[in-house]
N, C-alpha and C positions, 0 to 999 in steps of 0.2 A: 272412755276415755285415753284421754290423750296420754302419755307418762308423766310429764307432768299433774296434769290433776292430780292423777293417782295416785303423786306422792305428799300433795300441798293435799291432799286427802289424808290418806295413812296419819304425816302432823295431828291433820284436826283433833281424829282419833285417840295419838296417843298424849294429845294438847289438853281433854276432855279429863281421858281419866289420874292421870299427873299429877305427884303432887308437894307443893313445890315449900311444906316443912321443914323438910333439910338442910334448905341450897345449898349449891356451890358456883362461887362464881372466878372464873377465868380470866382474865386479862390480853384482849390481841391487841401487842405490838403493832403495823402500822408501817413500816421508812416515808409512801409517798403522804400528801396533804388531802381533806379531809372532803376537798371538793374535783379531787380525782377520779376521776371511775374506779379503777380498782376500788376504792379508800369510801366510795360509795355497796358498792355493788360488798365487801366487808359487810359494812354494819348493813346492812340488812339481809346479810346470812347472822349475822348471829343476834340479830331481835327474831328472825326464824328460828334458828334456838331455843331461843329462851323461850315466848312463846309459845314453840309447840312440843318442851318440856313439862308447859304451863308453869316455871319460875326453874325449876328445878336443878334447873343446872344457866347460871345467866354468866352471861361471855358481855365485856363492854372493848370495843375498842379503842386501841389509842394510835393516829392515821403523825402522819409530819414525823416520824421519829420522837416523838417526847415523852417515851419510854423507857426504847433501844432506837440506838441508829439503826440503820438498817443493816452494816457490818456487823452483828451483834444481834443481834432477834434468829436469828440460828443458832447459832451454842445457845441460846437465853432458854430457845423449847427443848433443845437435846439435855441440858442440865436442868429442866423442872424447875430454871428461875418466873416461868411462864408455861405453860397447859401450849398454848396451840399460837399461834402469829405468820403472819404475811412477807413473805420472800421469794426473790432477781433469785433461784440459787447460781446462775450463770457467772452470782457474784464472787461465787464458789468454789468456779473452777479450778483456784491450786487445788484441792483436796484432793477431787476423783473429775480427772472431764471428761465423762459423762454430761455432769449437771452442763457442759454449757453448747451438748446440741441445739440448744433450739437458739447459735447464737454462731456456727459453720453460713460464712455468706453465701448466700443468692442456691439458698437450701431450699427454702421453703421460703417462700415471697409474696406468695397472697393467703389465704386468712382460711380458705380449700387445704390447700396442699400445711401448714402448718399442722389445721388438725388431722390431717393421716401422718402426720411424720410423730407427732405428740402419741395417736393411738400405738404406734414400733416404738414409741420413748420410755410410755406410761409403766406399763412389767422391769423394765433390768433400770430404770429409773428408783420405781417404789421400792426393789431389794433393797438396791445400795441406804435409801434410805432406814429404811426397816435397822440393817448393823448399825446404824448408825440414832438406833434411840427412839425413830419420828417415825409418824402415821401421814402420808400423804392424805388431802379431802381433796382437795382439790387445783385445778388449774386457767388461767384463763389470758389470752397474751397480750404483748399492747399489741397497737398497732403496726406496718414498718418501720423501720428507720430512718430517718434521715438524717440528714449535714445541717450545720447549724454553723453561723457563722461571723463578723463582724463585719464581712468583708464580702467584694464578690472575691469565687474562689472556680474559677474552667478549668482546672490542673491539678495533679499533686504542686508540683513546684510556685504553685499563686499560695500554696499552703506550705511549703516549709516555715518553721518553725515556732507557730501559735501550742500555747498553747489549751495543749486540747481535752476537753472533763472524761474523765472514762471513768465504767464505770464493774465495768469487767476484763475480767479475760480479754477477750477478742478485738473492744476497746478501747484498749490498750496497746494491741501488736497493731489491728488498722492504726494510730496516734500515728506510729513506729515505724512502719511502711508507707506512708507518707510522708512524712520526713517532718511531722509534728511532733511535741513533745506530752504525754498523758501525763493526768493529771488525780489522782482519786478524788474524787468528788463524788458527797452523795447524793439524796434526791432532796433532800432539801433545805442542802447550801449549795445551790443552785445559781437560787438568786443574788444572793452576797461574794461569789464567787467572777460570777460575769461583772457585780456593778464596781467589783476593786480590780479586776486586770486576773487576779489571783488564774484565768481559766477565761479561755477568748471563742475554742466553738467547742459543738460537740457532737455521739451523735446518737441522736435519740425519737421517742414521736413524735407530733404535729402536737396528743396531748400536754407530753414535758412541759412542751416550751407554751403552748394556755394554762397548763398549770399553772406556771412561775414566770409569768409573766415577761419572759425573754428580751420582746421586743426592747422591751428598754433600757437594750442595751447592746442585742445585735441587728444584724442587721438583712439579711439572707438565711434563708432557707432551702438547702432542693432535696426534694425526694426522692432518695433512692433506694428506698424495701432493701433495705444492705441485708437485715437477719426480721424473724418476731421472738422475740424472748417471752417470758413467760412467765406470770410474779404467779408461785404456787402459797399454796393454805397450809399447813401443817396442823402436828395435833403430836406431844410428847404421846412415847407410843406406850410407858407406863403408863400414867396416867389416860389415858385410850382402854388400858385394857380394862383398867382397874370400873369403868364406868358399867349398870350395865347393858346389855341386849335393846332392847326398847330408847334406849336416849343413843348406845352408838344409827339404831336406824334412824330418831331425826334427826341424825347430823350428818350421817348418807345423804337422808332427801336433804332437806337445808342442802349443801355441796353439790348434789344435781345443780338444782336453780339458779343458785352459783352461778356454778361455768353454767350456765343455758346462759344468764342473767348479761352476763361477763362478755361472754362471744357479743353475744346482742350491739350495744355497749361497745364491744371496742371497734369493732365493726361500724355501728353507726358516725360515731366520735371520730374516726379518721379523715372525712373528708369536712364533717364542721372545722371543729382545730384548725384545722390547716386557711381553713379561704378566713378563721379565723383569725390569726398570720394575719392574712393580707391584710384583712381591717388594716389592723394598728401598724401600716408601716409597713410592714417588713415584704421584702419582697424577694418571690420564693418561687418555684416552676423545678420543672427539673435537672437531673445532672446535666453540664456539657456533655457530647460526644468526647468527646477526647476524654473528661476528665470518667466517665461509667469506663471509657475503656483499663484502661487507668485500676478502679475500682471495682471492678471484674476480677485485673490480672492480685492484683493483693488476693482476692476473695478465691485464690486455684490456689496459690501458696501458705492463707489458713485451713484449706479447707485441708490439705495435704498437714501444712504440720497438724488440725488435731485429730485424724485417719491416725499416725503414728501417734500421737499420745492414749486418745482411745489404744488403740490395736481392736483387737477380735472382739469386743465386746460392743464397743464404734463402728467399725467398716461392719455389723448387725443391722442394726439401727444401720444408717445410711440401705445399705440392702435391701431392705426390708421396706420402707420408703421406694423407693421406686418402682423397684415391686410392685410397688400401689399406686405407680398412678397410672 
């Protein structure tokens, strides 16, 4: 049997023997809309755990920032306000530069390279999270990040002064280096921000644009594969340590299935969502040669800044990733 088949079989065996007389209920906040592939993967993970434990542990997802906003989710898990949740860790790069390893511009621009980078960063990142009372379960990458605007942009000069939605340190710094004005906006607020002119552009995947129907306010999408940030599902470490071994095994099995399914969805979603942007009237295509060259120069500046902030730990991740190429 394949690894995933073995995992699924193990979950089924545990479910058959589990007792739900003392069911425990966990709420799982998620920042993105219910239709987003990350949220769909999380919902199936939650169902897997609930079924796999025979209802002994019931997980309910709360997408779209309905329980906690994206910026609040990590802290809520750390402090035990909720036991589990999903968060884009690069949004907390100000706490620890390692959280931004997946948003170093043009370091890993394909799914294969993203996976290699994740493999070398997973250990150090897990240690950092453990020190914050968090236990990492699984991680899924977003598709490559492109640029959205409400106008044609072929050079950084064309973008000067644009109010640019940022979601982490990398997106805010890119905006600054391009002469734009970064505005911190959570995923759940994107549609309203563009509709009201609070923001006029962003760097994000085709997935986010499709989910939020940004064609209602924006006109252009330029593929750039600037970076491939990841979402992470984490559990409060105290809550994790309080689970019996059988329940932990089920969660680990469901996490492996979710990571595999999420990776596949992200790959499949890439072309589909960009095509949908075009079908709904947006101009789509690669960045111009001039803008591409300017972005690569900006990427070199941001990479140097990140390596300085991340120190030896960051350098070790980049060196190990390059050695694996």
